[in-house]
C-alpha positions as a Markdown table, in Angstrom:
| # | Residue | x | y | z |
|---|---|---|---|---|
| 1 | Met | -0.1 | -14.1 | 44.3 |
| 2 | Cys | 1.9 | -16.1 | 41.6 |
| 3 | Leu | -1.3 | -18.0 | 40.7 |
| 4 | Val | -3.5 | -15.6 | 40.0 |
| 5 | Arg | -1.0 | -13.4 | 38.0 |
| 6 | Val | -0.7 | -16.6 | 36.1 |
| 7 | Met | -4.6 | -17.1 | 35.5 |
| 8 | Thr | -4.7 | -13.2 | 35.0 |
| 9 | Asn | -1.9 | -13.3 | 32.2 |
| 10 | Thr | -3.5 | -16.8 | 30.4 |
| 11 | Ala | -7.0 | -15.3 | 30.3 |
| 12 | Leu | -5.5 | -11.7 | 28.8 |
| 13 | Ala | -3.8 | -14.0 | 26.2 |
| 14 | Glu | -6.7 | -15.8 | 25.2 |
| 15 | Glu | -8.8 | -12.4 | 25.4 |
| 16 | Asn | -6.4 | -11.4 | 22.7 |
| 17 | Ala | -6.3 | -14.3 | 20.3 |
| 18 | Arg | -10.1 | -14.0 | 20.6 |
| 19 | Leu | -9.7 | -10.0 | 19.4 |
| 20 | Lys | -7.4 | -10.8 | 16.6 |
| 21 | Ala | -9.4 | -13.9 | 15.4 |
| 22 | Arg | -12.3 | -11.8 | 15.4 |
| 23 | Leu | -10.0 | -8.4 | 13.8 |
| 24 | Ala | -9.2 | -10.8 | 11.3 |
| 25 | Glu | -12.3 | -11.9 | 10.2 |
| 26 | Thr | -14.2 | -8.6 | 10.0 |
| 27 | Glu | -11.3 | -7.3 | 7.8 |
| 28 | Ala | -12.2 | -10.0 | 5.6 |
| 29 | Ala | -16.1 | -9.4 | 5.4 |
| 30 | Leu | -14.8 | -5.8 | 5.1 |
| 31 | Ala | -12.6 | -6.7 | 2.0 |
| 32 | Asp | -15.9 | -8.7 | 0.3 |
| 33 | Ala | -17.6 | -6.0 | 0.7 |
| 34 | Val | -15.6 | -3.4 | -0.8 |
| 35 | Glu | -14.7 | -6.1 | -3.8 |
| 36 | Ala | -18.9 | -6.3 | -4.5 |
| 37 | Gln | -18.6 | -2.4 | -4.0 |
| 38 | Lys | -16.3 | -1.8 | -7.0 |
| 39 | Arg | -18.0 | -4.6 | -9.3 |
| 40 | Leu | -21.0 | -3.3 | -9.3 |
| 41 | Glu | -19.3 | 0.8 | -9.8 |
| 42 | Ser | -17.7 | -1.2 | -13.0 |
| 43 | Ile | -21.1 | -2.7 | -14.2 |
| 44 | Val | -22.4 | 0.6 | -13.9 |
| 45 | Ser | -20.0 | 2.4 | -15.7 |
| 46 | Glu | -20.3 | -0.6 | -18.5 |
| 47 | Leu | -23.6 | 0.3 | -19.0 |
| 48 | Arg | -23.3 | 4.2 | -18.9 |
| 49 | Arg | -20.8 | 3.8 | -22.1 |
| 50 | Glu | -23.0 | 1.8 | -23.9 |
| 51 | Lys | -26.0 | 4.3 | -23.0 |
| 52 | Phe | -24.2 | 7.3 | -23.7 |
| 53 | Gly | -20.8 | 6.8 | -25.3 |
| 54 | Arg | -20.0 | 8.1 | -29.0 |
| 55 | Lys | -21.1 | 5.0 | -30.8 |
| 56 | Ser | -23.7 | 3.6 | -28.4 |
| 57 | Glu | -27.2 | 1.8 | -29.8 |
| 58 | Lys | -30.0 | 1.2 | -28.3 |
| 59 | Leu | -29.9 | -2.3 | -26.2 |
| 60 | Asp | -32.2 | -5.2 | -27.7 |
| 61 | Gln | -34.1 | -6.9 | -24.8 |
| 62 | Glu | -31.2 | -9.7 | -24.6 |
| 63 | Gln | -28.5 | -6.9 | -24.2 |
| 64 | Phe | -30.1 | -4.9 | -21.7 |
| 65 | Asn | -31.0 | -8.2 | -19.6 |
| 66 | Leu | -27.8 | -9.4 | -19.3 |
| 67 | Pro | -25.8 | -6.4 | -17.8 |
| 68 | Leu | -28.9 | -5.7 | -14.9 |
| 69 | Glu | -28.4 | -9.6 | -14.0 |
| 70 | Asp | -24.7 | -8.8 | -13.5 |
| 71 | Val | -25.8 | -5.8 | -11.5 |
| 72 | Glu | -28.3 | -8.3 | -9.7 |
| 73 | Leu | -25.8 | -10.7 | -8.8 |
| 74 | Ala | -23.2 | -8.4 | -7.6 |
| 75 | Gln | -25.8 | -6.7 | -5.1 |
| 76 | Gly | -26.3 | -10.3 | -4.1 |
| 77 | Val | -22.6 | -10.8 | -2.9 |
| 78 | Leu | -22.5 | -7.1 | -1.4 |
| 79 | Glu | -25.5 | -7.9 | 0.8 |
| 80 | Ala | -23.9 | -11.2 | 1.9 |
| 81 | Ala | -20.3 | -9.7 | 2.7 |
| 82 | Gln | -22.0 | -6.8 | 4.3 |
| 83 | Glu | -24.2 | -9.4 | 6.2 |
| 84 | Lys | -21.0 | -11.0 | 7.3 |
| 85 | Ala | -18.5 | -7.9 | 8.4 |
| 86 | Arg | -22.1 | -6.7 | 10.8 |
| 87 | Arg | -22.2 | -10.6 | 12.2 |
| 88 | Ala | -18.0 | -10.1 | 12.7 |
| 89 | Leu | -18.1 | -6.6 | 15.0 |
| 90 | Lys | -20.8 | -7.8 | 16.5 |
| 91 | Gly | -18.7 | -10.8 | 17.9 |
| 92 | Gln | -21.2 | -13.0 | 16.2 |
| 93 | Gly | -20.9 | -16.8 | 13.9 |
| 94 | Arg | -22.8 | -17.1 | 11.3 |
| 95 | Val | -26.3 | -17.2 | 13.0 |
| 96 | Glu | -29.9 | -15.9 | 11.6 |
| 97 | Ser | -30.4 | -12.6 | 13.7 |
| 98 | Gly | -33.1 | -10.5 | 13.7 |
| 99 | Thr | -36.8 | -11.8 | 14.0 |
| 100 | Pro | -37.0 | -14.7 | 11.2 |
| 101 | His | -38.9 | -14.1 | 8.4 |
| 102 | Arg | -41.7 | -16.7 | 8.2 |
| 103 | Asn | -42.7 | -17.6 | 4.8 |
| 104 | Arg | -45.6 | -20.7 | 5.9 |
| 105 | Gly | -48.6 | -20.2 | 3.5 |
| 106 | His | -47.2 | -18.0 | 1.1 |
| 107 | Leu | -46.1 | -21.5 | -1.2 |
| 108 | Pro | -48.6 | -22.3 | -3.5 |
| 109 | Lys | -51.0 | -25.6 | -2.0 |
| 110 | His | -50.5 | -27.6 | -4.4 |
| 111 | Leu | -46.9 | -28.3 | -4.3 |
| 112 | Pro | -46.0 | -31.5 | -2.3 |
| 113 | Arg | -44.4 | -30.6 | 1.2 |
| 114 | Val | -41.7 | -32.9 | 2.7 |
| 115 | Glu | -41.2 | -32.4 | 6.3 |
| 116 | Arg | -38.5 | -32.9 | 8.4 |
| 117 | Ile | -38.4 | -32.4 | 12.3 |
| 118 | Ile | -35.2 | -31.8 | 14.2 |
| 119 | Glu | -35.0 | -32.3 | 17.5 |
| 120 | Pro | -32.5 | -31.1 | 20.7 |
| 121 | Gln | -29.9 | -33.4 | 21.0 |
| 122 | Ser | -31.4 | -34.1 | 24.4 |
| 123 | Thr | -34.6 | -33.9 | 26.1 |
| 124 | Leu | -34.1 | -34.5 | 29.5 |
| 125 | Cys | -34.2 | -31.3 | 31.8 |
| 126 | Pro | -30.5 | -29.9 | 32.9 |
| 127 | Cys | -32.3 | -29.9 | 36.5 |
| 128 | Gly | -32.6 | -33.2 | 36.4 |
| 129 | Cys | -36.6 | -33.4 | 36.8 |
| 130 | Gly | -36.6 | -36.4 | 33.8 |
| 131 | Glu | -38.1 | -35.7 | 30.5 |
| 132 | Met | -39.4 | -32.1 | 29.3 |
| 133 | Ala | -43.1 | -32.0 | 27.6 |
| 134 | Arg | -43.3 | -30.9 | 24.6 |
| 135 | Ile | -44.6 | -27.4 | 24.3 |
| 136 | Gly | -44.8 | -26.0 | 21.0 |
| 137 | Glu | -42.5 | -25.4 | 17.3 |
| 138 | Asp | -41.8 | -23.3 | 14.9 |
| 139 | Val | -42.1 | -23.9 | 11.7 |
| 140 | Ser | -40.8 | -22.8 | 8.3 |
| 141 | Glu | -41.1 | -23.3 | 4.6 |
| 142 | Arg | -38.4 | -22.5 | 1.9 |
| 143 | Leu | -38.7 | -23.4 | -1.9 |
| 144 | Asp | -37.0 | -26.8 | -2.9 |
| 145 | Val | -36.4 | -27.9 | -6.1 |
| 146 | Val | -35.8 | -31.6 | -7.3 |
| 147 | Pro | -35.3 | -32.6 | -11.0 |
| 148 | Ala | -38.2 | -31.4 | -13.3 |
| 149 | Gln | -40.3 | -30.9 | -9.5 |
| 150 | Leu | -40.8 | -28.2 | -7.4 |
| 151 | Arg | -41.6 | -28.9 | -4.0 |
| 152 | Val | -41.8 | -27.2 | -0.4 |
| 153 | Leu | -39.6 | -28.2 | 2.3 |
| 154 | Val | -41.1 | -28.1 | 5.7 |
| 155 | Thr | -38.7 | -27.5 | 9.0 |
| 156 | Arg | -40.3 | -28.4 | 12.4 |
| 157 | Arg | -38.5 | -27.8 | 15.2 |
| 158 | Pro | -40.1 | -28.7 | 18.6 |
| 159 | Lys | -39.9 | -27.2 | 21.8 |
| 160 | Tyr | -39.8 | -28.8 | 25.1 |
| 161 | Ala | -40.5 | -27.6 | 28.6 |
| 162 | Cys | -40.0 | -29.5 | 31.9 |
| 163 | Arg | -43.6 | -29.8 | 33.9 |
| 164 | Arg | -41.6 | -29.7 | 36.4 |
| 165 | Cys | -40.5 | -26.3 | 36.9 |
| 166 | Ser | -40.3 | -23.5 | 34.7 |
| 167 | Gly | -36.5 | -22.7 | 34.5 |
| 168 | Ala | -35.6 | -24.4 | 31.3 |
| 169 | Val | -37.1 | -24.8 | 27.5 |
| 170 | Val | -35.0 | -26.6 | 24.5 |
| 171 | Gln | -35.2 | -26.3 | 21.1 |
| 172 | Ala | -32.9 | -27.7 | 18.1 |
| 173 | His | -31.0 | -24.9 | 16.3 |
| 174 | Ala | -32.4 | -23.7 | 13.4 |
| 175 | Pro | -30.2 | -25.0 | 10.2 |
| 176 | Glu | -27.5 | -22.5 | 8.7 |
| 177 | His | -28.7 | -21.2 | 5.3 |
| 178 | Val | -27.4 | -19.6 | 2.4 |
| 179 | Val | -30.6 | -17.3 | 2.3 |
| 180 | Pro | -31.2 | -16.0 | 5.8 |
| 181 | Gly | -34.4 | -16.2 | 6.5 |
| 182 | Gly | -35.0 | -16.9 | 3.0 |
| 183 | Leu | -37.2 | -18.8 | 0.4 |
| 184 | Pro | -35.2 | -21.2 | -1.6 |
| 185 | Thr | -33.2 | -24.2 | -0.3 |
| 186 | Glu | -29.8 | -24.6 | -1.2 |
| 187 | Ala | -30.7 | -27.1 | -3.6 |
| 188 | Leu | -32.9 | -24.6 | -5.3 |
| 189 | Ile | -29.9 | -21.9 | -5.5 |
| 190 | Ala | -27.8 | -24.5 | -7.1 |
| 191 | Gln | -30.6 | -25.8 | -10.0 |
| 192 | Val | -30.4 | -21.5 | -10.6 |
| 193 | Met | -26.7 | -21.1 | -11.1 |
| 194 | Val | -26.7 | -24.7 | -12.8 |
| 195 | Ala | -29.2 | -23.1 | -15.3 |
| 196 | Lys | -27.5 | -19.6 | -15.3 |
| 197 | Phe | -23.6 | -20.5 | -15.4 |
| 198 | Gly | -23.7 | -24.4 | -17.1 |
| 199 | Asp | -27.0 | -23.5 | -19.6 |
| 200 | His | -27.0 | -20.1 | -20.1 |
| 201 | Leu | -29.9 | -19.6 | -19.0 |
| 202 | Pro | -30.8 | -16.1 | -18.3 |
| 203 | Phe | -32.3 | -15.1 | -14.7 |
| 204 | Tyr | -35.4 | -13.6 | -16.7 |
| 205 | Arg | -35.8 | -16.8 | -18.6 |
| 206 | Gln | -35.9 | -18.8 | -15.4 |
| 207 | Ala | -38.1 | -16.6 | -13.8 |
| 208 | Glu | -40.5 | -17.3 | -16.7 |
| 209 | Ile | -40.3 | -21.1 | -16.3 |
| 210 | Tyr | -40.9 | -21.0 | -12.4 |
| 211 | Thr | -43.9 | -18.6 | -13.4 |
| 212 | Arg | -45.6 | -21.2 | -15.2 |
| 213 | Gln | -45.3 | -23.2 | -12.3 |
| 214 | Gly | -47.7 | -21.1 | -10.4 |
| 215 | Ile | -44.3 | -19.8 | -8.5 |
| 216 | Thr | -43.6 | -16.1 | -8.6 |
| 217 | Leu | -39.7 | -14.5 | -8.8 |
| 218 | Asp | -38.5 | -12.3 | -10.1 |
| 219 | Arg | -34.8 | -12.0 | -11.6 |
| 220 | Ala | -33.7 | -9.5 | -9.3 |
| 221 | Thr | -34.8 | -12.2 | -6.5 |
| 222 | Leu | -32.8 | -15.1 | -8.5 |
| 223 | Gly | -29.6 | -12.8 | -8.9 |
| 224 | Asn | -29.8 | -11.8 | -5.5 |
| 225 | Trp | -29.6 | -16.0 | -4.4 |
| 226 | Val | -26.8 | -16.4 | -6.6 |
| 227 | Gly | -24.3 | -13.6 | -5.2 |
| 228 | Arg | -25.1 | -15.0 | -1.6 |
| 229 | Ala | -24.2 | -18.6 | -2.9 |
| 230 | Val | -20.8 | -17.3 | -4.1 |
| 231 | Thr | -19.2 | -15.5 | -1.6 |
């Protein structure tokens, strides 16, 4: 009886610690979301003062685009914070949830493809039947960048199953991304951030540069990526 009571107390303590950690994570995520929302409201208020204030003047293209980029960046921060809060409420880690987006075939054919294969840690059947057989794979494409050259990063994750039994299928986990299920690699996001904050190149001008490479990216998309990256 005493042993059962000790085990029960231990289990309760572990569950209590788990719930406290989950609550702290949820509160932090919600705080990020609130902060991002305040930032959006502040930017909108500034734009209203510029447009409707007593000394308001008509904004030129440069003045008009820069505040909008701040809004789009803040929107990316808010979306990432909201997703983090949803994962915390569901008790999930940082994983890609829902139906994954497939970008294969949407990127220009002229871009070079660099493939990488992520294998499971083991392809041995857990039932002891031996080596598992490859039965398929998931393939995704993300837009990557190297200095002065765009390329497509192709990730393959083969699936393996045992031919002797039907109870086991293994596949490597999908790597974490700044934009879950999205188009850009981390290298591309870093390039956009350096161009924006280091080279003072607005998002709409960066979008024009990518257009010359045959890649259609609008200003809002670039701002969203950077907003997620800084969260």
